[in-house]
N, C-alpha and C positions, 0 to 999 in steps of 0.2 A: 470563684472570682468571675464577675460579669465581663462579658466581652466589651472591649473598648468602644466598638462602633455603636453600642447602644446608648452611650452617655450623651450623644448629641440630641437625643429626643426626650431627655428627662426635663421635668418642669423646674424652672428656676424662679427665684424671687429676687427682684431687682433691689439694689440698694437705693437710698433716696436719690431722686433725680438731681443731677448736678454734682453729686459727690464723686470725686475721682482721686486717684493716686498715681504715682509714677513707678511703682513696683508692686509685685504680688508676692507676699511673704506667706509661706505655708508652715512657718514655725521651724523649719529646718534649713531651707534655702530661700533666697530672695531672687525672683525672676523679673527681668526687665527686658522689654523690646526697645532697642535703641536705633537711632539713625546713624548716618555716616560720620557724624561728629561726636557720637557717643552720648547724645542727649536722649533721655528716655521718653517714649511716647506715653501720654496719659492713658490710664486704664480706669474702667468703671466696674467696681466690684459687683458680684452676683453670688448669692448663697445658693448652694445646690443641695438637693435632698439625696443625692447619690451615695455619698459617704462622708463621714466626719473628717476623713483624712484628705479630702479633695478641696482644693481652693480654686475658685473660678472667677474670671473677670472678662469684660469686653474691652476691645481696643479698636480705634478708628484706623482703617487702612487707607493709604493714599496711593492711588494708581501710579505705577511706575517707580515708586520710591523704594530704594534699597533699605534693608533692615538687618539687624543682627539680634541674637539672643544672649543676654548677659546674665550669668548666674553667679551668685555669691553664697558661699558656704557659711552659714551662721553658727556652725558647731565646731567643737574642738576635735573632730574626728574626720577621717576620709569618708567621702560619699561617692557613690556611682550615680551617673545621670543617664537615663534613657530618654533621649529627646526626639520627639516626632513632630513633623510639620505636615499638615494635611493628611495625617495618618501614616506617614512614611518615616522610617528611621533615618535621621540625617547623616549617619555614618554609612550604613549598608544600603540605604535606598529602598529596603524591603518594607512591606506592609507591617506596621508595628502593632503589638498588643500591649506594649509597655511592660514587658516581662523581663526577668533577670537573665534569660538566655540570649538576649539581644546585645548587639554592639552598644557600648556605652562609653562616655567620658568619665574621668575620675578627677575629683577636686580634693585638694588637700585641706587641712584645717584652716578655717577663716579665709580661704582662697577665693578669688574671683576670676572668672574666665569668660571670654566672649566668643561665641560660635557664629560665624558669618555666612555659612552656606553648606551646601551638600558636599560631603567629602568624597572626592573622586580619586584620591591617592593619599599616600602618607604625607605628602608635602603640598597638597593643593586642594582647594575647594572651589565650587561655583556658587556665587553669592545668592542670597535670598533677595527677592523683590516682590512687591505686591502687583498682581496682575489679575486677569480673569481666570475663572476655574478651568476654562477650556484651554488656556495657554499655560496652565500650571504644570509643575513636574509630576504631581500625582495624577493629574488629568491625562498626561501622556501615556500612562499605564492603564487608563480606563478606571481609575480608582477615585470615586467621589464619596467614599464612605465616611470620611472625617475631614471634609474640606473646610478650610478657614479656621483651623484650630492649631495653636502651638501648645504642645503637651510636654511636660517634664515630669518624669517619675524618678523619685529619689530613693536609692537603696543604701542601706548601711552595710558595712563590712562584717562578715561573719567571724572574723578572727576573734579568738577568746579574749585576748587582752589588747584591745585597740590602742594604738599610740595616740595620746592626746597632747596637744600643744596649747599654750596660752595664746591669747589673741595678739600679743605683742611679739610672738615668735618671728624671727627674720625669715623663716621659710614660708610664712604666709604672704602671698603676693598675688598680683593680678597677672593672668596670662591671656594673651590675645592669640588664640589658636589660628586665626585666619589672617594674620599679617596686618599691615597698616591700611587704614581705610582711605578711600579716595572719594570725596564727595561727588555726588551726581546722581541723577535719576535715569532710568532706562526709558528715555523719551521715545525711542523708536519702537517700543513695545507696549505702549499704552493701549488699554482695552476699554470697552464701554462699561460704564458703571451699572448698566442694566444687568449684566451678568454677575453672579456671585463671585466674591474675591477668592483668589488662591495665591500660592507662592510659586514664582517662576524659577527657572534654571538660568542664573545670570552669568556674568563675566567670571572667568577663572582668575584666581589670585593665589599667591604663594601662602601656604599655611602649614608649617611643619608640625608634626606630631610624633609621638613615640608610644610604645606599648608599655603597660605596667600591669602588675598582678593585682587582681581585686576579686575577692570571693564574696559576691553579693548575697544578701539574705534572700529568702524565698519570695517574700512579698515586699513591695515598696513601702517605705515608712511614710511617705507623703507624695501627693501628686498635685501639679498645677496645670490648669487648662485655661488658655487665653483664646477667646473667640474674636477674631478680627472681622469687621464688617465695614462696608462703605458708609460714609456719614449719613446719606439719605436713609439707609436702613436703620441706623441707630436712632435717627430722629423719629421714624415711624414707630419704632419699638418703645420710644419714650425713655431710652437710656440716656440721651443727651437732650438739652433744651435747644431748639432750633426755631426761635421766633423770628419771623421776617419783619423788618421795620416798615412802617407805613410812611408814604411820602405825602405831606399835606398839600403839595402843589400838583400831584399826579394821581388821578383816580385809579381805582382798581381796574386792571385790564381784563379782557375776556379770558385770558389765560389764568389769571388769578381767580376769576369767577368760577371757571371750570374746576380749578384745583380745590375749591371749597365743596365740590361734590354736586354742583348744579349744572343744568344744561346751558351752554353759552347761547347768546342771541345769534340768530342766523345772519349771514352777510347781507347788507342792504336793508336790514330791519329799521323802521322808524316809527316811534310812538307818536300818535296824533295828539296835538295839544288839547288838553282838557278831557281826553279819553284815557282811562286807565286800563281798559281791558280790550280795546280794539286797536288794530294796527293797520298800517298800509305798507305797500311794497313799492320800492323805487325800481323802475326798469333801468337796464344798463345797455 
């Protein structure tokens, strides 16, 4: 099995520009990145050559905005979830390789759960929010090996006769492990968009949890990788369309001229009437 840190450098093929979805389905579970109100961020699919069991997508990060990871089990059996943000396991905080020996959450048949932050105790987490890589939780440990990636590895239970329930079973429900959401951005910790994005260590919130028995299979049945980037980066990559509107009453400025890749006119430059290649300078 290849090391997790290598996957960031594999070549991807973009889906058609402008195509997007609000969840990433790997055939076993559905993964969504949601805001404080439970609304899913749009994702932009990408096909990877790494493995047929991997599902990959891009997502636009908004500086200072809190987010959570919502996972829905689309099968009639229990599954284990190793979840890593920026390459760190969200339960243990340790560097993750998405393997069965790591701390994981367990989802029942057809169940959905929301994971809102780094687990710092059995009844509390510190919430996720988009920030710069230097202000990120992983960056605090000097780990930039998987920055800007939300990863979910799904493991099946190794028990011989797994208990299966129908989708209408009353035991199938949604669980919010991280308590009630409180809308709001971390406005005091906004960072420059020039730095690559990462996930910060946000406010503490009540989030009860309990231990269950789960014997995970040796290898994950499926994996989802969501790479979040600032909008400017997604525009440059061609993942999203970012056409600027022209103003018919306002000509292109020097800033816009420079943005097209050409040298701007120097301050005080004046073109002589009737002369296309000579110029004069105005003294100040």
